[in-house]
C-alpha positions in Angstrom: -22.9 4.7 31.1 -25.3 7.0 28.8 -22.3 9.3 28.0 -19.9 6.6 27.2 -22.1 5.0 24.4 -22.4 8.8 22.9 -18.6 9.1 23.2 -18.0 6.1 21.3 -20.8 6.9 18.3 -19.7 10.2 18.1 -16.3 9.1 17.6 -16.9 6.6 15.5 -19.0 8.9 13.0 -16.3 11.6 12.9 -13.7 9.3 11.5 -13.5 8.5 7.8 -11.1 6.9 5.4 -10.4 8.3 1.5 -7.6 5.6 0.5 -9.4 2.5 -1.7 -8.0 -0.8 -3.2 -6.3 -1.6 -6.5 -8.0 -4.8 -6.9 -11.9 -5.8 -6.4 -10.9 -8.6 -3.8 -8.7 -6.3 -1.2 -5.2 -8.5 -2.2 -2.0 -7.9 -1.0 1.5 -9.5 -0.4 0.9 -12.7 1.9 4.5 -12.7 3.4 4.9 -9.0 5.1 8.6 -9.0 4.0 8.5 -7.7 -0.2 11.9 -7.1 -2.0 12.1 -4.1 -4.4 14.3 -4.5 -7.2 15.3 -3.0 -10.3 15.0 -5.5 -13.5 18.3 -6.6 -14.2 18.4 -5.9 -18.0 16.4 -2.6 -18.2 17.6 0.2 -19.8 16.5 3.8 -19.0 16.5 6.9 -21.9 16.9 9.7 -18.9 18.3 7.7 -15.8 21.0 5.4 -15.5 20.0 1.8 -13.8 21.8 2.7 -11.0 20.1 5.9 -10.5 17.1 4.7 -10.9 18.3 1.7 -8.1 19.5 4.5 -5.9 16.0 5.9 -5.5 14.0 2.3 -3.9 15.9 3.0 -0.2 14.7 6.4 0.3 11.0 5.7 -1.5 11.0 2.6 1.4 12.4 4.2 4.0 11.0 7.4 4.1 7.6 6.6 3.4 6.3 3.0 3.7 8.4 1.8 6.7 7.9 4.4 8.6 4.6 3.0 9.5 4.8 1.3 12.8 1.0 0.3 12.8 2.1 -1.7 9.6 3.2 -5.5 9.4 4.6 -4.3 6.0 8.5 -4.2 5.5 9.7 -3.7 2.2 13.8 -4.0 1.3 15.9 -3.0 -1.0 16.3 -6.0 -3.4 18.9 -4.6 -5.4 19.2 -5.5 -9.2 17.0 -8.9 -9.8 17.6 -11.3 -12.7 17.5 -10.2 -16.0 13.1 -10.6 -17.3 11.7 -11.0 -20.6 10.0 -8.2 -22.4 10.6 -5.6 -19.5 11.4 -3.3 -22.3 9.1 -3.6 -24.8 6.6 -5.9 -23.6 2.7 -5.4 -21.9 2.2 -5.3 -19.0 -0.8 -7.4 -18.4 -2.9 -8.0 -15.1 -3.6 -12.1 -15.0 -7.7 -12.0 -15.7 -7.0 -9.3 -18.9 -7.3 -12.2 -21.7 -7.3 -9.2 -24.5 -4.1 -7.6 -23.1 -2.7 -11.2 -23.0 -3.5 -11.7 -26.7 -1.7 -9.4 -28.0 1.9 -10.9 -27.2 4.7 -9.9 -25.8 3.4 -9.8 -22.4 5.9 -9.1 -19.1 6.1 -12.3 -17.4 4.4 -13.1 -13.9 7.1 -11.9 -11.4 8.1 -12.3 -8.0 7.7 -9.3 -5.0 8.1 -5.8 -6.7 10.4 -5.0 -9.9 11.2 -1.7 -11.9 12.1 -1.1 -14.9 11.5 1.3 -17.8 9.2 0.2 -20.8 9.0 2.0 -23.9 5.5 0.5 -24.8 2.7 3.3 -25.3 0.1 1.4 -25.2 1.4 0.4 -21.1 0.7 4.3 -20.3 -2.4 4.6 -22.5 -0.7 6.2 -25.4 0.1 9.4 -23.4 3.0 11.3 -22.3 2.2 12.5 -19.3 1.5 9.4 -17.3 5.0 9.0 -15.4 4.4 5.4 -14.5 2.6 2.1 -14.3 1.8 -0.4 -11.7 0.5 -3.9 -12.3 0.4 -6.5 -9.6 0.8 -9.1 -12.3 0.8 -12.5 -10.2 -1.3 -13.9 -7.7 -1.7 -16.7 -5.7 -5.4 -16.8 -5.0 -6.0 -13.6 -3.1 -2.9 -12.9 -2.8 -0.4 -10.7 -4.3 3.0 -12.3 -5.5 4.6 -9.9 -7.8 3.9 -6.4 -9.1 5.9 -4.6 -12.2 6.1 -1.0 -11.9 7.4 0.6 -15.4 8.3 4.2 -16.0 7.2 5.7 -18.9 10.4 6.3 -21.3 8.1 7.3 -24.6 8.3 10.6 -22.7 10.7 13.2 -20.7 8.2 13.5 -18.2 9.8 11.3 -15.2 13.6 12.2 -16.4 12.6 16.0 -15.9 11.5 15.6 -12.8 14.3 16.0 -9.5 15.6 13.4 -7.5 13.1 13.9 -4.3 9.8 14.0 -6.9 11.4 11.1 -8.8 11.3 9.7 -5.1 8.0 10.4 -4.5 6.8 8.7 -7.4 8.9 5.6 -6.7 7.3 5.5 -3.6 3.3 6.5 -4.8 3.9 3.5 -7.5 5.3 1.1 -4.5 1.8 1.8 -2.8 -0.3 0.5 -5.6 1.9 -2.6 -6.0 1.1 -3.2 -2.5 -2.1 -3.2 -3.2 -3.5 0.4 -2.3 -5.5 2.4 -5.3 -5.7 6.3 -5.2 -6.9 8.0 -2.7 -9.1 11.4 -2.7 -7.2 13.1 0.7 -5.0 15.7 -1.1 -2.3 15.3 1.8 -2.4 11.6 1.0 1.0 10.1 -0.9 -1.9 8.3 -2.7 -3.4 11.2 -3.8 -4.6 10.5 -7.6 -2.7 13.6 -9.1 1.0 14.8 -8.5 1.4 16.8 -5.7 5.4 18.6 -6.0 7.7 17.5 -3.1 5.5 15.0 -1.1 8.3 13.4 1.6 6.3 11.6 3.9 2.7 9.8 4.0 -0.5 11.2 5.2 -2.9 9.7 7.4 -4.7 8.3 4.9 -1.5 6.5 4.0 -0.9 5.1 7.4 -4.9 3.8 7.5 -4.4 1.9 3.9 -1.1 0.2 4.4 -2.3 -0.8 8.1 -5.4 -1.8 7.0 -4.0 -4.6 4.5 -1.0 -5.2 6.8 -2.2 -4.7 10.2 0.2 -5.5 13.1 -0.9 -8.3 15.5 -1.7 -7.2 18.7 -0.4 -9.6 21.4 -0.5 -9.6 25.3 -4.4 -8.7 26.1 -6.2 -11.1 24.5 -8.3 -8.6 23.2 -7.6 -8.0 19.8 -7.4 -11.5 18.5 -5.4 -11.8 15.1 -6.5 -9.0 13.3 -4.6 -10.0 10.2 -7.2 -12.4 9.1 -10.4 -9.7 9.6 -8.2 -6.6 8.0 -9.8 -4.4 10.3 -8.8 -1.1 10.0 -6.5 -0.6 13.1 -8.3 2.4 14.2 -11.5 0.4 14.9 -9.7 -2.5 16.4 -8.2 -0.3 19.3 -10.8 1.9 19.4 -13.1 -1.0 20.0 -10.9 -2.8 22.7 -10.8 0.5 24.5 -14.4 0.8 24.3 -14.9 -2.8 25.6 -12.6 -2.3 28.7 -14.6 0.9 29.8 -18.0 -0.9 29.2 -16.3 -3.5 31.7 -15.1 -1.3 34.2 -18.8 0.7 34.3 -20.2 -2.8 34.5 -18.2 -3.8 37.2 -19.0 -1.0 39.1 -23.1 -0.8 38.4 -22.3 -5.0 40.1 -20.8 -3.7 43.1 -23.6 -1.0 43.5 -25.9 -3.4 43.1 -24.4 -6.2 45.6 -23.9 -3.3 48.3 -27.6 -2.0 48.2 -28.3 -6.3 48.5 -26.4 -5.9 51.5 -28.3 -3.1 53.5 
């Protein structure tokens, strides 16, 4: 029994997470099926709208849709309807009154919208910023829609090769679905650009599984983990430890019963 408890403590202590959330209340999309679309009226300096749209499928299939422990399934939505101010408007969080007061804001959207934008203030007036993402539509503690803007004030994004552009879009989608930056260099959500990122790191997997957990049916031990947002590692390990403890208690009960019958 002591050996089991020691293993339990050591395993929990050795597991750490570097992922963060992009909002202070852990918001995620309420619906696990989310469309990713390019704004129908966007124009870009260094890439055609069709080329931009072609980046969606690999950015979701090669990255976020590959996680079996996550219920999130992103879909290529093609082109959306036209969106006001998408080309030069300000992208403001719903609670940022200072940003909203500037006028010409991009309106709240549904699902995830990608567009090019030439409003330098959205990119902190920096030509080095490749893109910016802001969930700009919430319903209580759930994300309804998010906007990904490609920096059209510089050539930074357009100078990347296709694989690098895909990884940038995948990174920004990570922000759109509720994830912040990671300090783990192996993660797609690492806070700095890493060349030739082709897959998610374990920290990305942990993060998306935390926000969009798969419901565990059948054994009845885990219940609906979606409501508690407990990281899947802890819930799975907890169930395993519980089963081991129950088995050990059963063995001790049988031994006690056998001794009592002597």
